[in-house]
C-alpha positions as CSV (number, residue, x, y, z in Angstrom):
1,M,0.0,0.0,0.0
2,N,1.6,3.4,-1.0
3,D,1.5,6.6,1.0
4,F,-1.5,8.0,-0.9
5,T,-3.6,4.9,-0.4
6,R,-2.8,4.8,3.3
7,F,-3.8,8.5,3.6
8,A,-7.0,8.0,1.7
9,S,-8.1,4.9,3.6
10,G,-7.3,6.2,7.0
11,G,-4.8,3.3,7.6
12,H,-1.9,5.6,8.1
13,R,-2.0,8.4,10.7
14,T,0.0,11.6,10.4
15,P,0.1,14.8,12.5
16,Y,-2.3,16.1,9.8
17,A,-5.0,13.5,9.9
18,L,-7.3,15.1,7.4
19,D,-10.2,12.8,7.7
20,Y,-11.2,14.7,10.8
21,E,-12.6,18.2,10.8
22,P,-9.9,20.6,12.2
23,E,-10.8,23.3,14.7
24,S,-8.9,25.8,12.7
25,H,-11.5,25.8,9.9
26,T,-13.9,28.3,11.2
27,A,-13.4,32.1,11.0
28,V,-14.1,32.9,14.6
29,R,-14.2,30.7,17.6
30,F,-17.5,31.0,19.7
31,G,-16.7,28.2,22.2
32,S,-15.6,24.6,22.5
33,F,-16.0,22.3,19.5
34,M,-17.7,18.9,19.7
35,P,-15.1,16.1,19.5
36,P,-14.1,15.5,15.9
37,Q,-16.0,12.8,14.1
38,P,-14.9,10.9,11.0
39,K,-16.7,11.9,7.9
40,A,-16.7,11.1,4.2
41,A,-14.1,12.8,2.1
42,T,-12.4,12.9,-1.3
43,Y,-8.7,13.0,-1.5
44,L,-6.6,14.6,-4.3
45,L,-2.9,14.3,-4.7
46,V,-1.7,17.3,-6.6
47,S,1.7,18.3,-8.1
48,T,3.4,21.7,-7.8
49,K,2.1,22.4,-11.3
50,G,-1.5,22.0,-10.0
51,V,-2.2,18.7,-11.8
52,V,-4.2,16.0,-9.9
53,L,-1.9,12.9,-9.8
54,R,-4.3,10.6,-8.0
55,H,-7.9,10.7,-6.8
56,S,-9.6,8.7,-4.0
57,Q,-13.4,9.0,-4.5
58,T,-15.7,9.1,-1.5
59,L,-18.0,12.1,-1.9
60,D,-21.1,11.4,-4.0
61,G,-21.3,13.2,-7.3
62,V,-17.6,14.0,-7.6
63,P,-16.2,12.4,-10.8
64,D,-12.6,11.1,-11.2
65,L,-10.4,14.2,-11.3
66,T,-7.1,12.6,-12.1
67,G,-5.1,14.6,-14.7
68,R,-7.2,17.8,-14.3
69,L,-5.8,21.1,-13.1
70,V,-6.9,22.5,-9.8
71,T,-7.7,25.8,-11.6
72,A,-10.4,23.9,-13.6
73,I,-11.8,22.2,-10.4
74,F,-12.2,25.1,-8.0
75,E,-13.8,28.5,-8.7
76,A,-11.5,30.1,-6.2
77,L,-8.5,29.3,-8.3
78,S,-9.9,29.6,-11.8
79,D,-10.0,33.4,-12.0
80,Q,-6.4,33.8,-10.9
81,G,-4.8,30.9,-12.7
82,T,-1.6,29.3,-11.4
83,T,-0.8,32.4,-9.3
84,S,-3.5,31.5,-6.8
85,W,-2.3,27.9,-6.6
86,S,1.2,29.2,-6.0
87,Q,-0.1,31.3,-3.1
88,V,-1.9,28.2,-1.6
89,M,1.3,26.2,-1.8
90,A,3.3,29.0,-0.1
91,D,0.7,29.3,2.7
92,C,0.5,25.5,3.3
93,R,4.2,24.5,2.9
94,S,4.9,24.6,6.6
95,D,1.4,24.2,8.2
96,P,-1.8,22.7,6.9
97,H,-4.6,25.2,6.0
98,S,-8.3,24.9,5.6
99,Y,-10.5,26.7,3.0
100,V,-14.1,26.8,1.9
101,W,-14.1,26.6,-1.9
102,R,-16.8,26.1,-4.5
103,L,-16.4,23.4,-7.1
104,Q,-16.8,24.3,-10.7
105,A,-20.1,23.6,-12.3
106,S,-18.5,21.1,-14.7
107,V,-17.3,19.1,-11.7
108,A,-20.1,19.2,-9.1
109,E,-21.6,22.5,-8.2
110,R,-21.3,22.7,-4.5
111,T,-19.3,24.3,-1.7
112,V,-16.8,22.0,0.1
113,N,-14.2,22.2,2.9
114,V,-10.7,21.9,1.4
115,E,-7.8,21.0,3.7
116,C,-4.3,21.2,2.2
117,T,-1.2,19.5,3.5
118,C,2.3,19.5,2.0
119,F,4.6,16.4,2.1
120,H,7.5,15.0,0.1
121,N,7.4,11.9,-2.0
122,V,10.0,9.2,-2.1
123,S,12.1,11.2,-4.5
124,G,12.0,14.3,-2.3
125,A,9.6,16.3,-4.5
126,E,6.7,18.3,-2.9
127,E,3.2,17.0,-3.4
128,W,0.0,18.3,-2.0
129,L,-2.8,16.4,-0.4
130,L,-6.2,18.1,-0.7
131,R,-9.0,16.7,1.5
132,L,-12.5,17.6,0.3
133,S,-15.5,17.2,2.6
134,E,-19.0,18.5,3.0
135,V,-20.0,21.2,5.5
136,A,-22.7,19.1,7.1
137,A,-25.7,20.6,8.8
138,G,-25.5,20.3,12.6
139,T,-21.7,20.1,12.8
140,S,-19.8,22.6,14.9
141,I,-18.5,24.3,11.8
142,A,-22.0,24.8,10.4
143,R,-23.3,26.0,13.8
144,E,-20.5,28.5,14.2
145,L,-20.7,29.7,10.7
146,E,-24.5,30.1,11.2
147,I,-23.9,32.1,14.3
148,L,-21.4,34.3,12.6
149,A,-23.6,34.8,9.6
150,Q,-26.5,35.8,11.9
151,A,-24.4,38.3,13.7
152,A,-22.9,39.7,10.5
153,H,-26.3,39.7,8.8
154,Q,-27.7,42.2,11.4
155,T,-25.0,44.8,11.0
156,H,-25.1,47.8,8.6
157,D,-21.4,47.6,8.0
158,S,-20.0,45.3,5.2
159,V,-18.5,42.1,6.5
160,L,-16.2,39.9,4.5
161,I,-14.4,36.8,5.7
162,T,-11.5,35.1,3.8
163,C,-9.4,32.2,4.6
164,A,-5.7,32.7,5.4
165,A,-4.9,32.5,1.7
166,G,-7.2,35.3,1.0
167,F,-10.2,33.6,-0.6
168,I,-13.6,34.9,0.3
169,E,-15.7,32.5,2.4
170,Y,-18.5,34.8,3.5
171,V,-20.0,38.2,2.9
172,N,-23.0,39.7,4.5
173,P,-26.0,41.5,2.9
174,A,-24.5,45.0,3.6
175,F,-21.5,43.9,1.5
176,E,-23.9,43.0,-1.4
177,R,-25.7,46.4,-1.1
178,T,-22.5,48.3,-1.0
179,T,-20.6,46.6,-3.8
180,G,-23.4,45.5,-6.0
181,Y,-22.0,41.9,-6.0
182,L,-24.1,39.0,-4.8
183,A,-22.5,36.6,-2.4
184,K,-22.5,33.8,-5.0
185,E,-20.5,36.0,-7.3
186,V,-17.6,36.6,-4.9
187,L,-17.4,33.4,-2.8
188,G,-14.2,31.6,-3.6
189,H,-12.7,34.8,-5.2
190,T,-10.2,37.1,-3.6
191,P,-11.1,40.6,-2.5
192,R,-9.1,41.7,-5.6
193,I,-12.4,41.6,-7.3
194,L,-13.0,45.1,-5.8
195,K,-9.6,46.5,-6.7
196,S,-9.6,50.0,-8.1
197,D,-6.0,50.4,-9.0
198,Q,-6.0,53.6,-6.9
199,H,-3.6,52.3,-4.4
200,S,0.1,51.6,-4.9
201,S,1.8,48.2,-4.4
202,K,3.4,49.7,-1.2
203,F,-0.1,50.1,0.3
204,Y,-0.9,46.5,-0.2
205,D,2.5,45.3,0.9
206,C,2.0,47.3,4.2
207,M,-1.5,45.7,4.6
208,W,-0.3,42.1,4.1
209,S,2.8,42.5,6.3
210,T,0.6,43.9,9.1
211,I,-2.1,41.3,9.1
212,K,0.3,38.4,8.6
213,R,2.1,39.6,11.7
214,G,-1.2,39.0,13.5
215,E,-2.0,42.8,13.8
216,V,-5.0,44.7,12.8
217,F,-4.8,46.9,9.7
218,R,-7.0,50.0,9.4
219,A,-7.2,52.3,6.4
220,V,-9.6,54.0,4.0
221,F,-9.7,52.0,0.8
222,T,-10.7,53.2,-2.6
223,N,-12.6,50.3,-4.2
224,R,-14.7,49.7,-7.3
225,R,-18.3,48.5,-7.2
226,K,-19.6,46.0,-9.7
227,S,-21.0,48.9,-11.7
228,G,-17.5,50.3,-12.1
229,E,-18.2,53.3,-9.8
230,L,-15.4,54.2,-7.3
231,Y,-16.3,54.3,-3.7
232,F,-14.5,54.8,-0.4
233,E,-14.7,52.5,2.6
234,E,-13.2,52.7,6.0
235,K,-12.0,49.2,6.5
236,T,-10.6,47.2,9.5
237,I,-9.0,43.9,8.7
238,S,-8.5,41.5,11.7
239,P,-6.7,38.2,11.7
240,I,-8.4,35.3,13.4
241,F,-6.4,32.6,15.1
242,D,-7.1,28.9,15.6
243,S,-6.4,26.9,18.8
244,Q,-2.7,26.6,17.9
245,Q,-2.5,30.4,17.5
246,R,-2.1,30.1,13.7
247,I,-3.9,32.6,11.4
248,S,-6.9,30.7,9.9
249,H,-9.0,33.6,8.6
250,Y,-9.3,37.3,8.1
251,V,-12.4,39.3,8.9
252,A,-12.8,42.7,7.2
253,T,-15.5,45.1,8.4
254,S,-16.1,48.2,6.3
255,K,-18.2,51.3,6.4
256,D,-19.0,53.2,3.2
257,V,-17.7,56.7,3.7
258,S,-18.0,57.9,0.1
259,E,-20.3,60.8,1.1
260,R,-18.0,61.9,4.0
261,I,-15.0,61.8,1.7
262,R,-16.9,63.7,-1.0
263,V,-17.8,66.4,1.6
264,Q,-14.2,66.5,2.9
265,D,-12.9,66.8,-0.7
266,Q,-15.5,69.6,-1.4
267,L,-14.4,71.5,1.8
268,E,-10.8,71.1,0.9
269,Y,-11.6,72.3,-2.6
270,L,-13.4,75.4,-1.3
271,A,-10.6,76.0,1.2
272,N,-8.0,76.0,-1.6
273,T,-10.0,77.4,-4.6
274,D,-11.3,80.8,-5.6
275,T,-15.0,80.2,-6.1
276,L,-15.4,82.7,-8.9
277,T,-12.5,81.9,-11.2
278,K,-11.9,78.3,-10.0
279,L,-8.2,79.2,-9.7
280,P,-6.1,78.2,-6.6
281,N,-6.4,80.8,-3.9
282,R,-3.8,82.4,-1.7
283,R,-3.7,79.5,0.8
284,L,-3.0,76.9,-1.8
285,F,-0.5,79.2,-3.7
286,M,1.5,79.7,-0.5
287,E,1.6,75.9,0.2
288,R,2.8,75.2,-3.4
289,L,5.3,78.0,-3.3
290,E,6.9,76.7,-0.1
291,Q,7.1,73.2,-1.6
292,V,8.6,74.4,-4.9
293,M,11.1,76.7,-3.1
294,S,12.3,73.8,-1.0
295,S,12.7,71.6,-4.0
296,A,14.4,74.3,-6.1
297,G,16.8,75.0,-3.2
298,R,17.9,71.4,-3.1
299,Q,18.3,71.1,-6.8
300,G,19.9,74.5,-7.4
301,Q,17.0,75.6,-9.7
302,Q,15.5,79.1,-10.1
303,L,11.8,80.1,-10.0
304,A,9.9,83.3,-10.5
305,V,6.8,84.8,-8.9
306,L,4.7,87.2,-10.9
307,F,2.4,89.7,-9.0
308,I,-0.4,90.9,-11.3
309,D,-2.7,93.8,-10.6
310,L,-5.3,94.9,-13.2
311,D,-5.2,98.5,-14.1
312,R,-8.1,100.7,-13.2
313,F,-10.3,97.6,-12.8
314,K,-12.0,99.0,-9.7
315,V,-13.5,101.8,-11.8
316,I,-15.1,99.2,-14.1
317,N,-16.4,97.3,-11.2
318,D,-17.8,100.3,-9.4
319,T,-19.3,101.8,-12.5
320,L,-20.8,98.9,-14.4
321,G,-21.5,96.6,-11.5
322,H,-20.1,93.4,-10.1
323,N,-21.8,91.1,-12.6
324,V,-19.7,92.7,-15.4
325,G,-16.6,92.7,-13.2
326,D,-17.1,89.0,-12.3
327,G,-17.4,88.1,-15.9
328,L,-14.2,90.0,-16.8
329,L,-12.3,88.3,-14.0
330,I,-13.4,84.9,-15.2
331,E,-12.2,85.6,-18.7
332,I,-9.0,87.1,-17.4
333,A,-8.3,84.0,-15.3
334,R,-8.8,81.9,-18.4
335,R,-6.3,84.0,-20.4
336,L,-3.7,83.9,-17.6
337,R,-4.0,80.1,-17.4
338,A,-3.6,79.8,-21.2
339,S,-0.4,82.0,-21.2
340,V,1.7,79.7,-19.0
341,R,2.8,76.1,-19.0
342,A,0.6,73.4,-17.4
343,T,3.2,73.0,-14.6
344,D,3.0,76.7,-13.6
345,M,0.4,77.8,-11.1
346,V,-2.0,80.7,-11.6
347,A,-3.8,81.9,-8.4
348,R,-6.2,84.6,-7.6
349,L,-5.3,86.4,-4.3
350,G,-8.6,88.4,-4.3
351,G,-10.2,91.4,-6.0
352,D,-8.2,92.1,-9.1
353,E,-4.9,90.6,-7.9
354,F,-3.4,87.5,-9.4
355,M,-0.2,85.6,-8.8
356,I,1.7,83.2,-11.1
357,L,4.4,80.7,-10.0
358,L,6.9,79.9,-12.8
359,E,9.0,76.8,-12.0
360,E,12.4,75.8,-13.4
361,V,13.2,79.3,-14.8
362,K,16.5,79.4,-16.7
363,C,17.0,83.1,-17.2
364,R,15.3,86.5,-17.0
365,E,14.7,86.5,-20.8
366,D,12.4,83.4,-20.4
367,V,10.3,85.2,-17.8
368,S,10.1,88.3,-19.9
369,Q,8.8,86.3,-22.8
370,V,6.1,84.8,-20.5
371,V,5.1,88.2,-19.2
372,A,5.0,89.6,-22.7
373,N,2.5,86.8,-23.7
374,I,0.4,87.6,-20.6
375,L,0.2,91.3,-21.3
376,K,-0.6,90.6,-25.0
377,G,-3.3,88.1,-24.1
378,L,-4.9,90.5,-21.6
379,G,-4.7,93.4,-24.0
380,Q,-7.1,91.7,-26.5
381,A,-10.7,92.9,-26.5
382,I,-13.1,91.1,-24.2
383,R,-16.6,90.9,-25.5
384,L,-19.2,90.8,-22.7
385,E,-22.9,91.5,-22.6
386,G,-22.7,93.0,-26.1
387,R,-19.8,95.4,-25.2
388,E,-16.0,95.4,-25.8
389,F,-13.7,95.8,-22.8
390,F,-9.9,96.4,-22.8
391,V,-8.1,95.4,-19.6
392,T,-4.4,96.0,-19.0
393,A,-2.2,94.9,-16.0
394,S,0.9,95.9,-14.1
395,V,3.2,92.9,-13.4
396,G,5.8,92.7,-10.7
397,I,8.5,90.0,-10.9
398,A,10.8,88.5,-8.2
399,L,13.2,85.6,-8.6
400,Y,14.2,83.0,-6.2
401,P,16.9,82.7,-5.0
402,D,18.4,85.9,-6.5
403,D,15.9,88.3,-4.9
404,A,14.7,86.6,-1.7
405,A,15.4,83.7,0.6
406,S,11.9,83.1,2.0
407,K,8.4,82.9,0.5
408,D,7.2,86.0,2.4
409,E,10.2,88.0,1.3
410,L,9.7,86.8,-2.3
411,L,6.0,87.8,-2.3
412,S,6.8,91.2,-0.8
413,R,9.4,91.9,-3.4
414,A,7.1,90.9,-6.3
415,D,4.5,93.2,-4.7
416,V,7.0,96.1,-4.5
417,S,8.0,95.6,-8.2
418,M,4.4,95.6,-9.2
419,Y,3.8,99.0,-7.7
420,Q,7.0,100.1,-9.5
421,A,5.3,99.0,-12.7
422,K,2.2,101.0,-11.8
423,S,4.3,104.1,-11.3
424,A,6.0,103.5,-14.7
425,G,2.6,104.0,-16.4
426,R,0.8,100.7,-16.1
427,N,0.3,98.0,-18.7
428,T,3.9,97.0,-18.2
429,S,6.2,94.8,-16.1
430,C,9.1,95.3,-13.7
431,F,11.7,93.0,-12.3
432,Y,12.6,93.5,-8.6
433,E,15.7,95.6,-8.0
434,H,17.2,96.1,-4.5
435,H,16.8,99.9,-4.5
436,M,13.0,99.4,-4.5
437,D,13.1,98.3,-0.9
438,V,14.1,101.7,0.1
439,H,10.8,103.1,-1.1
440,A,8.9,100.3,0.5
441,H,10.6,100.8,3.8
442,S,10.0,104.5,3.4
443,D,6.2,103.8,3.1
444,L,6.3,101.7,6.3
445,A,8.2,104.4,8.1
446,L,5.6,107.0,6.9
447,E,2.8,104.8,8.2
448,I,4.5,104.5,11.6
449,E,5.0,108.3,11.9
450,L,1.5,109.1,10.6
451,H,-0.1,107.3,13.5
452,G,1.1,110.0,15.9
453,A,1.2,113.0,13.6
454,L,-2.2,114.4,14.5
455,A,-1.6,114.1,18.3
456,R,1.9,115.8,17.8
457,Q,0.2,118.6,15.9
458,E,2.4,118.0,12.8
459,L,-0.6,118.2,10.4
460,F,-1.9,121.6,9.3
461,L,-4.1,123.1,6.5
462,V,-3.4,125.5,3.7
463,Y,-6.0,127.1,1.4
464,Q,-6.0,127.7,-2.4
465,P,-8.2,130.4,-3.9
466,I,-11.1,129.7,-6.2
467,V,-11.8,132.8,-8.3
468,D,-14.6,134.1,-10.4
469,A,-13.6,133.8,-14.1
470,H,-15.0,137.2,-15.0
471,S,-13.7,139.4,-12.2
472,G,-10.7,137.4,-10.8
473,R,-12.2,137.8,-7.4
474,M,-11.8,135.1,-4.7
475,M,-15.1,133.4,-4.2
476,A,-14.0,130.4,-2.1
477,V,-11.0,128.5,-0.9
478,E,-10.1,124.8,-0.9
479,A,-8.7,123.3,2.2
480,L,-5.6,121.2,1.6
481,L,-3.9,119.0,4.1
482,R,-0.1,119.2,4.8
483,W,2.3,117.3,7.0
484,N,5.6,118.6,8.3
485,S,7.4,115.7,10.0
486,P,10.3,116.5,12.4
487,K,12.0,113.3,11.2
488,M,11.1,113.4,7.4
489,G,10.6,117.1,6.8
490,S,7.7,118.3,4.5
491,V,6.0,115.2,3.1
492,P,4.1,115.7,-0.2
493,P,0.4,114.9,0.0
494,D,0.5,112.3,-2.7
495,R,2.9,110.3,-0.5
496,F,1.0,110.4,2.8
497,I,-2.7,110.7,1.9
498,P,-2.9,107.3,0.1
499,I,-1.4,105.7,3.2
500,M,-3.9,107.4,5.4
501,E,-6.7,106.2,3.1
502,E,-5.3,102.6,3.2
503,T,-4.9,102.5,7.0
504,G,-8.2,104.3,7.8
505,L,-6.4,107.2,9.5
506,I,-8.1,109.5,7.0
507,V,-11.4,109.4,9.0
508,P,-10.1,110.9,12.3
509,V,-7.8,113.3,10.4
510,S,-10.7,114.5,8.2
511,R,-12.9,115.1,11.3
512,W,-10.2,117.3,12.7
513,S,-9.4,119.0,9.4
514,L,-13.1,120.0,8.8
515,R,-13.4,121.7,12.2
516,Q,-10.1,123.4,11.7
517,A,-11.0,124.6,8.2
518,L,-14.5,125.9,9.3
519,H,-12.7,127.8,12.1
520,D,-10.1,129.3,9.8
521,V,-12.5,130.3,7.1
522,R,-14.9,131.7,9.7
523,N,-12.2,134.1,10.7
524,V,-11.5,135.1,7.1
525,Q,-15.2,135.8,6.7
526,R,-14.9,138.7,9.0
527,L,-13.4,140.6,6.1
528,R,-15.1,138.7,3.3
529,P,-18.4,137.3,4.6
530,D,-19.1,135.8,1.1
531,I,-16.0,133.5,1.1
532,G,-17.0,129.8,0.9
533,L,-15.1,126.7,1.8
534,C,-14.5,123.6,-0.4
535,F,-13.5,120.5,1.6
536,N,-12.6,117.1,0.2
537,L,-14.4,113.9,1.4
538,S,-12.6,110.6,1.1
539,G,-14.1,107.3,0.0
540,R,-13.6,106.0,3.6
541,Q,-15.7,108.8,5.0
542,M,-18.6,108.0,2.7
543,T,-19.0,104.6,4.4
544,D,-19.0,106.3,7.9
545,A,-22.5,106.0,9.4
546,E,-21.8,109.1,11.5
547,L,-20.7,111.3,8.6
548,V,-23.8,113.5,8.3
549,A,-24.2,114.0,12.0
550,D,-20.5,114.8,12.4
551,I,-20.6,117.5,9.7
552,S,-23.8,119.0,11.2
553,A,-22.1,119.2,14.6
554,A,-19.0,120.8,13.2
555,L,-21.1,123.5,11.4
556,I,-22.9,124.3,14.7
557,E,-19.7,124.4,16.7
558,A,-18.1,126.9,14.2
559,S,-21.4,128.9,13.6
560,F,-20.7,128.4,9.9
561,D,-23.4,128.9,7.2
562,P,-24.0,125.5,5.5
563,H,-24.7,127.2,2.2
564,L,-21.0,128.4,2.1
565,L,-19.7,124.8,2.4
566,E,-19.1,122.7,-0.6
567,L,-18.0,119.1,-0.2
568,E,-15.9,117.5,-3.0
569,I,-16.0,113.8,-3.8
570,T,-14.4,112.0,-6.8
571,E,-16.3,110.2,-9.5
572,S,-15.0,106.8,-8.4
573,T,-16.1,107.4,-4.8
574,L,-19.5,108.6,-6.1
575,M,-20.0,105.4,-8.2
576,K,-19.1,102.8,-5.5
577,D,-22.7,102.5,-4.2
578,L,-25.0,104.9,-5.9
579,Q,-27.9,104.1,-3.6
580,H,-26.0,104.7,-0.4
581,T,-24.1,107.7,-1.8
582,G,-27.4,109.2,-3.1
583,A,-28.9,109.0,0.4
584,V,-25.9,110.6,2.1
585,L,-25.8,113.5,-0.5
586,A,-29.5,114.1,-0.1
587,A,-29.1,114.4,3.7
588,L,-26.2,116.9,3.2
589,N,-28.2,118.8,0.7
590,A,-31.1,119.1,3.1
591,I,-28.7,120.8,5.5
592,G,-27.8,123.3,2.8
593,I,-24.4,121.9,1.9
594,S,-23.6,121.7,-1.9
595,I,-21.7,118.9,-3.6
596,A,-18.9,119.1,-6.2
597,I,-17.5,116.3,-8.3
598,D,-13.7,116.4,-8.3
599,D,-11.5,115.3,-11.2
600,F,-14.5,115.2,-13.5
601,G,-13.9,113.5,-16.9
602,T,-11.2,111.1,-15.7
603,G,-13.6,108.4,-14.7
604,Y,-16.7,106.9,-16.2
605,S,-18.7,110.1,-16.4
606,S,-22.4,109.6,-16.7
607,L,-25.3,112.0,-17.2
608,S,-27.5,109.7,-15.2
609,Y,-25.8,110.2,-11.9
610,L,-25.5,114.0,-12.5
611,M,-29.3,114.1,-12.9
612,R,-30.1,111.7,-10.1
613,L,-27.8,113.1,-7.4
614,R,-27.9,116.6,-6.0
615,V,-24.6,117.8,-7.5
616,R,-24.0,121.6,-7.9
617,T,-20.4,121.8,-9.3
618,V,-18.1,119.8,-11.5
619,K,-14.4,120.4,-11.4
620,I,-12.4,119.9,-14.7
621,D,-9.3,117.9,-13.9
622,R,-6.0,119.7,-14.2
623,S,-4.7,117.1,-16.7
624,F,-7.1,118.6,-19.3
625,V,-6.4,122.1,-18.4
626,S,-2.6,121.7,-18.7
627,E,-3.1,120.5,-22.3
628,L,-5.8,123.0,-23.2
629,T,-3.7,125.2,-25.5
630,A,-1.6,122.4,-27.0
631,D,-3.9,119.4,-27.5
632,P,-7.1,119.8,-29.6
633,E,-8.6,116.7,-28.0
634,A,-8.2,118.3,-24.5
635,M,-10.0,121.4,-25.8
636,T,-12.8,119.3,-27.2
637,I,-13.2,117.5,-23.8
638,V,-13.2,120.7,-21.8
639,R,-15.7,122.3,-24.2
640,A,-18.0,119.2,-23.9
641,I,-17.8,119.3,-20.0
642,I,-18.7,123.0,-19.9
643,S,-21.6,122.6,-22.4
644,L,-22.9,119.6,-20.4
645,A,-22.7,121.6,-17.1
646,G,-24.4,124.6,-18.7
647,N,-27.3,122.4,-19.9
648,L,-27.7,121.0,-16.4
649,N,-27.4,124.3,-14.6
650,L,-24.1,123.3,-12.9
651,E,-21.2,125.4,-11.9
652,V,-17.9,124.6,-13.5
653,V,-14.4,125.0,-11.9
654,G,-11.2,124.7,-14.0
655,E,-8.4,123.2,-11.8
656,G,-4.6,123.7,-12.3
657,V,-4.8,127.1,-14.0
658,E,-1.2,128.3,-14.2
659,T,-1.0,130.6,-17.3
660,V,-2.9,133.6,-18.6
661,E,-3.6,131.7,-21.8
662,Q,-5.3,128.9,-19.9
663,F,-7.3,131.6,-17.9
664,A,-8.4,133.3,-21.1
665,Q,-9.4,130.0,-22.9
666,L,-11.5,128.8,-20.0
667,A,-13.2,132.1,-19.5
668,K,-14.0,132.2,-23.2
669,L,-15.4,128.7,-23.1
670,G,-17.7,129.8,-20.3
671,C,-16.0,128.2,-17.3
672,N,-17.5,129.9,-14.2
673,R,-14.7,129.5,-11.7
674,L,-10.9,128.9,-11.8
675,Q,-8.4,127.5,-9.5
676,G,-4.6,127.3,-9.7
677,Y,-1.2,128.7,-9.0
678,L,-1.9,131.7,-11.3
679,F,-4.1,133.2,-8.5
680,G,-2.0,132.1,-5.6
681,V,-0.2,129.2,-4.1
682,P,-1.9,127.3,-1.2
683,S,-1.5,129.7,1.8
684,L,-2.0,129.9,5.5
685,P,-5.3,131.6,6.6
686,A,-3.4,134.8,7.6
687,D,-1.8,135.1,4.2
688,L,-5.0,134.8,2.2
689,Q,-5.9,138.5,2.6
690,G,-2.5,139.5,1.0
691,L,-3.5,137.9,-2.3
692,A,-4.6,140.1,-5.1
693,C,-7.8,138.1,-5.7
694,F,-8.8,138.4,-2.1
695,L,-9.9,142.1,-2.4
696,A,-10.5,142.2,-6.2
697,P,-13.7,144.1,-6.9
698,A,-16.7,142.1,-7.9
699,V,-17.8,142.6,-11.5
700,E,-21.5,142.4,-12.0
701,T,-22.4,140.5,-15.2
702,E,-25.3,141.4,-17.3
703,E,-27.1,138.2,-16.2
704,R,-26.6,139.0,-12.5
705,Q,-27.7,142.6,-13.1
706,R,-30.9,141.4,-14.8
707,D,-31.5,139.1,-11.9
708,R,-30.9,141.9,-9.3
709,L,-33.2,144.4,-11.2
710,A,-35.9,141.7,-11.5
711,V,-35.9,141.4,-7.7
């Protein structure tokens, strides 16, 4: 009798007596097993190539399988070919293992217990003994599997049980609902049926090394449903041990967290993306910049940061509304993205500011070419809502590591160079140069000094005459703010006023300035009771809820006639929020205060707002007046403004009059009032009465004479 015959007949006992049901077969131990009982079984002797060498028939309905491949006998092996048989041999080489496999339909369609043992034949070659037996009702295996199935059946989480070799022996209804696979479609297969190819081989290597050590593995898996749809599941894989502390099974419990992952991804997207343009935002740009700078530093590469600010975009937004502005920003973002490589990052910082990160820059010329493409792309007409728009930009450029050692320093220097491009005339670019920091540091120093300037009484007012165009007589004065710093000397208004606007200091300073101006002009009115005051309101003040009440209080404190006060606002300030601005101007007009539009003609002038709002005066910007005698276009614009004002019964003031020729031209065109150095430089209150225009006699025009005689 040979070895196989003795094994099959039960006449030869080994440590792996396979005609008894081993305790290690079940996935989870629920208590003591009944003593093992002999049972009918079929034995297969299999070669390392998976060929059945001999067959001992005991189970009914199982034909002679001699010469057949195990891959053609068991469904668990058929889908994976010899690879799965190799895995079984590796698992069972040192210790027997138990499986629950389903026979192929061509053999005998049923599920059987399969116990695999390795031994060496007389020539020393490996052979494998497979013992096939039924899972009989009423046995300890059946009872425990039933208990396990009942427990798993009740849970809402997916449960999957495999043998030690990884073949699926059980799935619960929640698994079927989640994956779309029925139990009969996956039993005997490996969990690879759910594989999505979204994880690396290292991920699975880590999983197998963990669970084979007898440890629990937890992770979020990206798997694929039967329909092909990807889904996410939070999975815990636990090894199960038999009585000899060998791993017999693995139990995987999973919770479908696709919705949670989707929400997390959406939140992450919103946290890193500008919702309007769909570009990365400042947060994501800063993260990417830090990573790229670190990599560039290690590899000795150069990169560039472009700071892009759209020119005069705020005027478009304020004048035509945010819908038009948003549409333009979306198109501008698209053009910026199209102007750079796929590896470069375009981000929107907010408002009309964008940033571009150029990686692996070889030289300045390469950056200059990219910037030229950007400016060219932006310069093309944008058609929106039946209109054409032309948008330009100022671009600041800073290079790493030449210009900065940290990301904050790099961004700051790109910002500084962008402002330099603005100063150079807009629609251009500027590389960072070290001397630019001097100006930036100067601005910071100015801001620091400004915070105490009012308290230290370093701010004061001067007054520029506004004269009647017919008589040359002073009719009013415009209050102008000046700053004389002990540390910095006399600081020009165009240096410190924008900083005050930006920091909000303009509001308390303007409150003080108005009271001081009312007091000064009130003293001048003792000699010239008809002298009026023109006072500039900033955009910041227009949003101050206390503005009207504060001006009323200042007028009462100074006993100043409201009809002699004219408040000047710019067109851009006026157009920010017409409804709010209109309400403020109506309240001021009710007090008796008149309103003037400063720098008229430089913005998006509109007849509609002049008619809707209670405006009394328009001031022609000095840029038109300076070109009046040399540029025919300037003459045309001035003539049009004066004609428009006349038709609307508005006063007109020409600013920046410095020559007799300009005086004569404006008077000839019908400009009512004039202002400029020709009539006097801005002076202290005590010096106003020394100006020739102060005591110039009034000239009564024919129109005024008719009005007086009619009364």
